[in-house]
C-alpha positions, 0 to 999 in steps of 0.5 A: 113451685105449686100455685097453692104455695104462692103468696103476695110479695114473692119474687122470682116465681116459676110455675106451670098451670093450665089456663082456665079463662081469659077475660076481655082486654081493657086499656089502662093508664100507666103510672109512668104515663101512657096506656097499655092493654091488660087482660085477666086470666086464671091459671090453675094446677092440682093445688089451686088457682090464681089470677094471671095479669096478661099485658100487651102482646102476652094477651094473644099468646095463650088460649083457655085450655093451654098449659103455660110456664111462667118463669121469674114472675112475681106475686102482688095483691090488687083489690084484695086478690093475689095475682101472678105477673110476668113483668119485664124480667120474666117470661110466659111460654105455652108448653 
């Protein structure tokens, strides 16, 4: 699937994209209690770009310029911007 085809609410999304940038990690409070670290990255392909939410250990797995594969991700909208999330059932791999 191409990044330009992604829409909010999609599930079981698999895409390949180039990491354009990664923001500074920040600590957030979780709805279920506790905290976690999250960083916003941007990935792109020839059809478009989308924000990628990196949680916990995934933040240090990739660097700008890397090509990544996301399997079984999902798309949601936060503050009016679509983003792709790996979630607990998906995977993020550098290729």
